[in-house]
N, C-alpha and C positions, 0 to 999 in steps of 0.2 A: 542639579545635588548630584554628588554621584551614588551609582549605583551598591547593592552591596555584590553583585556579582562583581564589579571593579572592586571594590574594596579587598572581596576575596582574591580576586589575580594579587591588587599590592600586596597582600599580605604575604604570599607564595613569590612576587621578587625578593621581597626584603628574606623572606628565609632564606632564598636559595644565593641573593647578593652575600647573603654573609658566608655563605662558603666558597662564593668567588672572590670578594676580598682577600679573606686566610691564602687562597692560594696563591692570588696572582702577588701577596706581600714575602709570602715561602721561596716561587721564583726570582723574587726580584733581591731580596737579602741574602739565601743562601743559597740557592741552583745556579743565579748568574755569577759571582762570584767563585765558586767552587771550578764552575767551568775556566774561568778566565787565569785562574791560577794552577790548573791541570793542565790547560795548553799554553801559559807562559812556560812552567816546570819541564813540557816536553817538548816542546821548538827548541828551548832554551838547553835542553841534554842533549837536543842532537846535534843544533852547530857546536858543542862543546868538541862533541866525538868528531864531527867534521873536521872545523878548523881550529878548535883548542880554545883558550879559554879569550881570547881576541873575539871571536864569535859568539859569546853570552848575550852582549845585550842586544845584537840583531836576533839571534832567536827568539831572545825573550821578547823583544818587541814583533816579531812575525806571529807568535804565538798570540800575542793581547790582540792582536788584529785579525788573527783566524776568530779567539774567540767570541771577538766582539761582534763579528757578521754572523758566527753562529747562534750566539744570545737573542740577536737583535729579529731574525727570522722567526725563531723560539718564541719569543717574548709577543710579535706581532700576532702570531698565529694563534697563539691562548689569550691575549686579553679578547681578538675578536669570540673566540670559544668562549671565552668565561662570560658572557653580558648578559644580566637576568632576561633583559626581554626575550632572549633565544630561548631561555627555558621556556617564559611565558605563552612563548607563541607554540610548544610543543602542547601543554594544557590546553589553549583552546581547541591544536588542530585534535583533542581528544575529549571536547564538549561534542565535538557537531560529530565525529566520529559515533557519539552515544547518543545521536539524535536530536539533541536539547534545544528547541530554540527558543527565541529572543525571548520569548513570557515568563518560559519556565528556569530561563535563568538566573532570576532574582531567587527564586526558591532554593537552587543550590548553591548561590553564593548565602542565602543568609544558615542556610543547614550546613557550611562546612565550616563560616567564621565560629558559628556555633561550636563546631565540633571542636574544632582546635583551642577556644577556651573550658572542653571538659576532655581530664587524662584521660579517663576511661573510651574513649572514640578514638584517639589516637596512640600509633604508636611508631614512636621515630628509633630509627635506629639505621646503621653503618652497612654499609655495602664491601665488603672481605669477601675475594674471589679473583678468578683468571682474570688480567687488565683493568682492575677496579680493586684500589686500595682508600677504605676509608670513607668514601662517598657516601654524603647523606639520605640519607631515603624517611620514608614513615606511608602508614597506612591511615586512611581515615574512614570510617564508619557512622553515616547517620543514618534517618530514620528511612532515607527514599535513595540514598547512594552509596556506592562505597567507590574508595579510587585511593591508586598508590602512586605514586612520586618518587623518580629517584632510581627507578633498575631498568630494567630495556624489553617497551618502548621505555622513554623516559618517564610517561606520563598516563595510565589506562582508568578508566571514567567509566561506573557502572550504574545505569539504572537499575535499583534490586527490582520494581514491577514487569521487568523486561525477562528474567532469571526465571527460567523451570527446574533445575537444576543444577546446585555447587557441587564438585568434588573436586578430592586431593587424589594427588601424582606426585611422580619422581621420573626421571629419566637421566642415564647417566650422559653424556655430553663431552663432546670435545675443544678444547678452545688453545689455541695457538701464540704464545709472548712470543715477541720476534726484538734479537738485541740485534749491534751490526754487522755482524757476518752469523748470525745463528737463530735458530728456531726451536723453540722448547714446545711441546706439547704435555697440556693439560688435561687430566682425565678426569671430570669430579661429575656430583651431580645435584642436578637443578631440581626443587622440589617445587611444587604448585601449586596454585589453587585453581580448579577451571571454572567456568561459568558458560551454560549450558542455556542457550535462548530458547522462550519457550516458541517462536517463531518459527527454528531452526527445522522441525520433522515438516513444514508443510515447504520449504527446498531443499526436501529428498534427503537429509541428512538423518542418519540412525543415531544409537545412542551411544555406540560404540566411536563414532568418530571422532577427532581432535574437537575440543570447545572452541567456541566462536569469541573466547576470549581469555586469557590466563594470567595471574600473576606470578612473577618466580622468585626461590628465592636460594642463596646458597648454602643456608643453615636450614634445618628440619626443623629448631625451635623456635623460628624465628617463622616458618611459615605455620607451622600448629600454634603459637600465639596471635597472628595475624587472623585462624578459623578460629580462634578460638571468640574473640572480639566480634566477629559475624555471629556463631550462634549463641552469644550470650545477648547480640540483638535482635535474635529472631529467625534466622536464616539456619535451615538445613543442610549436614554438609553432608557426602558418601566419600569414605574413610577407605580405602580398598585396602581387602585382609591383606595381612602379612604372614 
């Protein structure tokens, strides 16, 4: 019989799988034809400039061949990266990093599946910021766990009983987007929810050190909405003075 933990992983695979299918379809039906068209026009135009109208067909054929090669490499990389199983492995890694063993995973799966059926326990949103455009993400809050999916790292799982403090914060960051021959620097504010473990003080860490784990958001209102969900579930937040 399929375990509750595996049912939860299957539900997450279906959720991210919808995004993977949509992205692959968009690449095949929009990006690939556009790339082929632009390559054909570019090479055809260069051929006309060099050899006159007689070189048009050769230039267009060369452009189509070049575009096909570029698209083939792009699609291979895209299809390899956009596999639901790849994302599920990241969730499984977050489970291991949270110290959740085999016996506890049934409880984890049961609570996550229950949360997915209650709107007040789920916050779904899209990631919009440097290097991300509309990537789906969500935060789940259950009686025993807090889970973020779709950010960086892709999956972050927190066992609530391990946490002594939760603090809201923000930090100015710099990101780089690269073009063919250009680099663009973006300054932005990353809004965070930091989690401080109960045992951090045993390891010599003080309260002012960086959190043991943190959820990041590009928009302050999303961070605040996630924090409110946690507060409503009984978690206490430390809000920095403005």
